[in-house]
C-alpha atoms as one frame of an Amber mdcrd trajectory, in Angstrom:
protein
  -0.145   0.136  -0.128   1.405   3.337  -0.815  -0.146   7.113  -0.910  -0.742
   8.614  -4.269  -1.687  12.651  -4.873  -3.277  14.410  -7.637  -2.000  17.975
  -7.761  -3.127  20.854 -10.040   0.150  22.271 -11.656   1.000  26.004 -11.323
   3.490  26.138 -14.133   1.978  23.551 -16.116  -1.777  23.638 -15.991  -2.320
  20.037 -15.733  -3.169  17.424 -13.033   0.134  15.834 -11.996  -0.466  12.180
 -10.561   2.179  11.352  -7.829   2.743   7.743  -6.190   4.615   9.068  -3.312
   5.385  11.484  -0.585   8.931  11.894  -1.903   7.492  12.597  -5.475   4.926
  15.358  -4.309   7.661  16.770  -2.430   9.985  17.321  -5.408   7.047  18.366
  -7.555   6.252  21.260  -5.124   9.845  22.196  -4.946  10.089  22.248  -8.831
   6.749  24.208  -9.040   8.022  27.315  -6.759  11.569  27.329  -8.231  12.498
  30.263 -10.614  15.010  28.124 -12.549  12.607  25.137 -13.653  10.642  26.073
 -17.021   8.485  22.913 -17.525   7.569  19.864 -15.438   7.137  16.643 -17.384
C-alpha cells in the first residue's frame, strides 16, 4: 500500500499524478523554483 496524490500544476496547467510523498515534495520544490521552466 502506498500514498498517491493528484495535484493541479501551477507552472504547467495540468493534473500531476504522484505515487509517493517524496515525488509530491519534489514536485512542489520544482513548482516554486524560478529556475524550472517546464515539468513533465
